[in-house]
N, C-alpha and C positions, 0 to 999 in steps of 0.2 A: 452798841455804841449809840449814845444819845446824840441827836443831831438837831440843827436849828431849821425849822420850817417857817417860811415867811408868813407873818400874821400871828404866830404863836409867841407871845411876849415872855411868858415864864411857865414853868412846868408845875408849879404848885409846891406845897410843902413836902419835904423829904420825910422818909420814915425808914426805920430799920426792920429787918426780918431775918429769919434763918433759913438756910437751905442746906440740908444734910449737915446740920450743926455748925455751919459756917455763917458768920455774921455778914450780911450784905445790906446795901442801901438802895432804895427805890424812891418813887414819888407817889403821893396820893393821886389816884387817877390811872396809874398803871394797871394793866392786867398782870397776873402772876407771870405769864409767858413773856410779856414785854420787859418786865423788871428783871427776869432771869437772863434773857438774851442780852440786855444792856450790860450785864456784868460778865458776859462771856460764858454763861452756863447754858448749854444746849440740850444735854441729856436729861430727859424727864421721866420716862417710863423704862422699866427693865423687862425684857422678854424672858421667856423660860430659859433661854440660852445665855442670860445675863448680858445681852446686848442692849445698848442704849437706844432709845427712840426719842425724838424731839417734836417740836412744833412742826406740823405739816400743812393742814388746811387752814388753820386760823379761824374757823367758823363753826366749830363744834360738830363736825361731820365724821372725821377720821378717828377721833378718840385716841390719837397717838400721844397727846400731851397731858394725859391724866397724871395727877400727883396726889399725894397725901398731905392734907393741911390740918394742923392741930388735931391729929388723930382721925379725921374724917377722910375716908378713902374715895378714890374714883372721881375727884373733881377735875374739871377741864381747866387747864392753866390759861387757855386762850379766852375763856368766858368768865373767869372768876376774878373779881377785882382784888388788887393787893390791899391789905390792911396792915397797920403797924403791928409789929411783934408776932407776925405769923410764923409758925414753925412748919416748914415745908420739907418734905422728903420725896425721894423717888418712889413712884408707885410700882409695886411688884406686879407681875403678870396677873396673878389671881387675887381678886378682892375677897376679903374675909366674908364668910356667911353671917348674916344677921341672926341674932338670937331673939326671938319674939318674946321670950320670958323676961330677959334682962333689958330689952329695948322696946318697951311697949309704945313709946312715942311714935314709932313707925306707923301706927294706926290711929293716931290721935289728931291729925291735921283736920281742922274744921272744913266742912263741905259747903260750897257756895254754888247756888244755881243761878244761871244767867240765861235770859231769853231775849237777845237783841233782834232787831229786824234783820240786821246783816252782821255776820261774823266775817272779819277780814283777817286771814292768817298770813302774817308777814308784814314787816314795817319798812320795806324798801321803796324804791320809786313807784312801783305799781300799786302796792298796798296803800301807801300814803295818798296817792292820787285818788284812788277809789274812795277811801274813807273821808277825805277832805270834801269831795264833791257830794257824797251822800249825806254826810253830817250837816253840811250847809243847806241841804234840801230838806232837812228836818227828820231824816231817818235816824232811828236808834242804832248806832253803829258801835261795835266793839272791835278794836284792832288788838291783836295779840302778837307777841314776838318773843322768841327765846333769848334775845339779846337784852342788854340792860338799857338800851336806848334805841330810838328809831333812826332810820337812815339806810339800813341794809349795808351791803358790801360797797356799793358805789357811792352813796351819799354819806358814808361814815364821817363823823365829825371829830375834832380834837377832843380828848378826854375832858369831861365836864369840870374838873378841878383846875385845868390849865387856864391861864389868862391869855385872852386873844384880842387882837385888833381885827374885827371882822372885815373891815374895808380892805385890809391888806391880804386877806386870804385869797386863794385862787378861786376861779369861777365855779369850779366843781363844789367846793365847800359852800360857797355863797348860794348856789342854786339849791343845794340840799337843805341849807338852813331856811331858805324862803319857803320850800315845800313843807318842811317840818312846822314852821310857824302857821302856814295855811291850814294844816291839819289840826294843830292845837287850837286854832280859833274857830274851827268848824262846829264844835259841839260834840264831835265823836269822842268816845271813851277809849282808853287804852290800858292794857296790862302788859308790862314787860317782864322779862325773866320767867315767862311761863312756857312750859313744854307741853305740847300736845302729844299724848302717848297713845290714846285710844280713839278710834273712829268707828262708830257703829251705825253709820248712815248720816245723811245731812242733818238729821234732827237730833242727833246725840253724839256730842264730841266731848271727850274727857281730857283735862289738862291738870297741871299742878305747878306750884312754885314752892318756895321755902316756907310759906305760911299757910297755904290753903290748897284744897282740892277743888276743882271746878267741873261742874256738869253744865254744858252749854247746849241749849236747844234753840238754834236760830231759824228764821224763816228762809234766809238765803245764806249760802257759804261762798265766799270769794277766796280762792286759793292764790296767794301771791308769794309763794315760798321761794321763788327764784331758782337758782342752780348752784351746783358746786363744781369745782374744777376736776377735770378728768385727770387721773393719774397716768403717767407713762412709766411702764415697767422697764427698767434698765439697771445694770449692775451698780449698786451703791445708792439706789434711790431711797433706801430706808435709813441712811445715815443721818444723825442729827446735823442740822445745817442745810439740809435739802428741804425746801418748803415751796408751796405754790406761790404763784405771782400774787394772788389775792391775799395770802397771808403776809407776804412782804409789804403789800400796800397797806394792810391793816396796821402793821407795826409802824410804818412810816407816817401815815396820815392820821391815825388815831392817837398814837403814843409818842411820835417823834423819835422812834428808835430804828436804827438800821438793822437789817437782818445779819449784817456782819461788817467787818472792817474792810474787806475786799470781796466784792460780790460779783458773781457772774449771773447772767440772765439767759434763759433758753426757752424757746417755745414757738408758737405760731399765732400771730395776730397783733393788733395795735396795743393791747393792754401791756404787753411786755416792753414796747417802746416807751409807753407812758411811764412805767415804773423806772426804767433806765434813766429817763430825763429827770424825773423827780428825785431820784437818788443823787444824780450828778449835781442838781441845784442845791441839794442839802449837804453837799461836800463829801459824799461817799466815794470811795475808790471803786469804780466799776471796771472790772477786768475785761469783759467782752459781752457782746449781745449776739447770740446765735439764733437766727430766724430760719425756720425750715423752708419758708417760701423763697423763691428766687426773685427778690424784690426789684432788682435793678435791671428791668427789661424795658425795651422801648414802648411796648404796648401799655405798660403801667403809667407812662406819662399821659397817654390819652385817657385812661381810666381815671387818673387823678383829676383831669379836667372835668370829667363827669361828676366826681365828688364835689368839686367846687360849685357846680351848677345845682346839685342837690342841697348842699349845706355849706356855704362858704366859711361859716364860723368853725364848724367841726373840721373841715379840711385844713384850715389855717392852724388849728390846734395841733393836728397831726404833723404839719410842716414844722411847727415850733419844736415838737419832740425831736424830729430828725436834726434840726439845726443845733439843738442843745447837745445831742450825742456827737454830731460831727465836730462842733466847736471844741468839745472836750477831748477830741481825737480818740474816742473809744472805738475799739475794733468791732465792726459789724461783720458778721459771718453769714451771708445769705446762703441758703441751701444747705445749712449745717444743722445737725441735731446733737443733743447730748448723748455721747456713747457710753460713758461710765464716769462715776465719781468714786474717788478713793480717799481713804483716811483711816486712822487707827480707831479713834472713838468718835470722831466727827469729821466733817468735810475738810480735806486738805488740798486736793487737786481735782480738776475736771478735764475730761477729754471730749472735744467736739470733733465730729466727723461729717464729711459731706454725705448727703443721702446716697450717692453712688459709691461711698466708702473709698474714694480715690485718694484722699489725704486726710490728715487729722491735725489738731492743734491742742496743746495742753497748757493749762493755766493754774498757777498757785492761787488758791482762794480759801476763805473760811466759811462761805455760804453761797448757795445758788438757789435762785427761784426758777420754777418751771411752770409754764403755762401753755398747755397743748389742747385747749378747748374746754368745753363745759358739758355737763350732763344735767338735765332738768331734775329738780327735786319733786318727783312725781308720786311719792309714796301715798300721800293723802288722797290725791286724785284717783289712784288705782284702787285704793281701799274703798272709795266711794262708788266704784264701778264705772268711772268715765272711760269711754273708748279711747284707745291710744293707737299710735302708728310709729313706725321706725323711720327716722330721717334718712333719706337716701345717701347723703354725703357723710354725715357725722356718725350715723348708726346708733344714735341715742333714741330712747323711747320718749315721745312727747304726746301730750293729750291732744285729741282732736277738738278743735273749738272754732267757732265762727270769729269773724273779725271783731265783733263786739264782746267776745269773751264767753258766750254761752257754750255749754258742753252737752254731751248726750244724756246727762242726768238733770232732770228739772231742778231749778233753783241752786244748781252748783255752777259756779263761774270760775274762770281762770284768767288772770292778768299777768303779763310779764313773761319771764324766762321759764316758768314752770311748764309751758307747752312747747316752746321752741326758743332757741338762743338768738336774741336780736339786740341785746344791749339796753342800757338804762333809758335812753331817749324813747325808744319804742315802748318800753315797759310803762313809762310815765303817760304817754299818749294813749296807750291801750287801756290803762287804768281809768282815765277820764271818760273814754268812749264806753267802757263797760258800765260805768256809773250811770251814764245817760240811758243805756239800754235797760238796765235794771229798773230805773225810775219809770221808764215808758211801760215796762211790763206790769208794774204796780199801779198804772193808771194815773201817774202824776201829770199835772197840767204843765204844758211847755210854754215858757215865756219866750219873748224874742231873743233875750240874752242867752237862754238855754239853747235855742236853735242855732245861734251863731257859734256858741261854745262847742256844740256837737260837730258842726261843720268844720270848724277850725281843727278840732282834735282828729277828725277823719282825714283831712288833708295832710296834717302833720304826720299822722301814722303812715299813710301811703308813701309820703316823701321819705320818711325815715327808713321804711322797709326797702325802698329803692336804693337808698344810700348804703344800707347794709349789704345788699346784693352786689353792688359795684365794689365795695370795700373787700369783700371776700373773694372777688376775682383777682384783686391785687395780691391778697395774701393766700392765694390758692397753693395748697401743698398736700401731699399724701397724709391721710389720717393714720397716725402711728398708734399701735396698741401693744403688740408683743414682739414686734420685729427686732427690737434691740436686746431682748432677753436672752440670757444664757441659761444653761440647765440648772445652775444653783442660784439663779436670781430669784429673790423673794417675790411672789405674786400676791399672796394673802398677807398683808402687813400685820393684821391682828394676831394671827396664829403662826406666822413665820413659815408658811408653806411655800416651797419653791416651785419653779416652772416645771421641773421634771416630775415632781409629785402631782402637780395639777394634771399634766398630760397623762400620767399613769391612771388617773381616775376617769379618763374620757376615752371612749371607744366609739366605733361606728354605730353602736346601739344606744349610746348616751344621747338622749333627745331633749334633755332639760338640764338647767343649772341645778335644780333640786336633786337630780340623780347624781350629779357630780359632787354635790355637797355631802351626800350620804356616804360616798366612797372616800373622799379625801378630807372632809371637814371644811373645805374652802368655803368662805362666805359665812361661817358660823361665829365670827368674832364680833367685837363691839360696833364696828362700822356697818355690820349686816350686809356685807357684800358690795357696798357702794363703789369700792375701788378695784376689786378683783373681777367684778361682773363683766366688764367689756372683754377681758381676756377669755373668760369662761365661754361667753357667747360666741366669740370668734372661733375658738377651738372646736366647740360643738358643731358649729356651722360647717367648718372645714371637714370634720370627720363624718358627719351625717349626710352632707350634701344639701341640707335644708337651709333656706335663707333665714337670717336673723329676723324674728318677728316679735309681736307683742308678748308672746309667751316664752321667749327665749331666756330671759333673765330670771333672777331670783324673785319669787313671789313676795309681795309686800306683807309684812307681818306686824301684828300688835304684840308688844309695844313698838312703836315706830322707831324710837331711839331708846338706848338703855335708860332705865328708870330705877329708882329705889324700889326694892321688892315689896315694901310695905304698901306702896301705892297700888300695885297690882293685887296684892293680897286683900286690901280693903275693897277694891272693886269686885273681887270674887265673892267676898262676904255679902255685899249688897245684892249681887246677882242671885245668891242662894236664899235670901230672905223671903 
């Protein structure tokens, strides 16, 4: 359903396309996913069992939204722009094998070698801040991102073909636009739609886009890859119409499309409240908001006061979300989690339960967003050999780094949520502080304004980290992984492996996720274990008695994400020369 967001004046020219031989209408600027969801089409991929899968993560991680476009297989609907007269069909489970004799173009993309002073991987708040500061200081900076535009998940902007009145957009849009402009004016270079697939040390990183292959040999590498949302395993979570909160936000903020006509929201944390408020303001029917934290406690009033002391602006923004939700008389269910989702081919109903399972509520819906925390995108950092540690509360694996972003590997730096989840404001401040540290390491002279900027960034970062600490005391709740799963609940979304099959592949002698993979194939799908890994780690820990550690999850592999076979084949040819 197309909605109206304040500040977006028009959606741009319309266009027609086909989906499964049915004529549909979208707008130039849509992604394939947003165009299809706007028309009520949720099912995109077919499993081996002929079940439909739809948009889930909305950021190219889960690979659930792959479709076939004009005969080309395996395209991500969330990352592929809609074009007029596209012929789109459901993607079958198995993609056809390429024939190198009949498809020689697979090996004919030109190779470009790049040697920047600094390679920044990721164009969100952290990456843009680093690149803008370093570019302004005269460094040769190359920023790359697999998206078509900068901004990341948080600072995502309305589609470029939409007509906007910038002054009417909300502050999040405007802050993002200001940072993007600062980056564009800095002299830093950028390449978008580029995928990093091979990391062979800080001095050799391989990527590609639709036109070229890239061999990048930087002096410094800054990893600003952010995070992806943690999946929660519960009955029905693979149905089309179940998507992450971030995916729901991308649909709304980038494309002005609602995830559904009647939407439920479930999870833990302020992002879910933000989405609920934004959907309400856009005129969407929000059925309920289930928050696993018991929000309405007396102690939270005191903690809320501390938030105001740390950041009055952010605290007031949060109060604004609550006011919008309360004014619309939306049911807030504190201490509740999503127990199950049911539907024939897509979402039809959702059941929420108290954490103590004392009672439940069921709602008729056609979409639900879930947001139960994040996991750092740490594959590149792990391949580069950066030391990592497990977060005590969230049990995710984050890179060890100093406050200024330096890691255990010389000339490898990390900014933002790639080492630990603290939000966009922390990411932006940490990016600026990292840039100052890198310049100092390279012997750059410090002006008075540089010293002031560094001090301000340091104070802001400390204050923002304090804000986050208090915030998560308010939203304190158990971290859920497999507690809601039933024996037939799918755990590995890619290969449709259920909870019983996963458990059967784990015994007291199974000491690694890799061992479990060899028995049950779990983690061998296109997402490469990113969503099933927390379940596997937890089960192995429970059965073996060992704590979850740096070595508990699936080992990072090259290629980092699925790539066209020709790219890898070409790299192998070069290696053998």
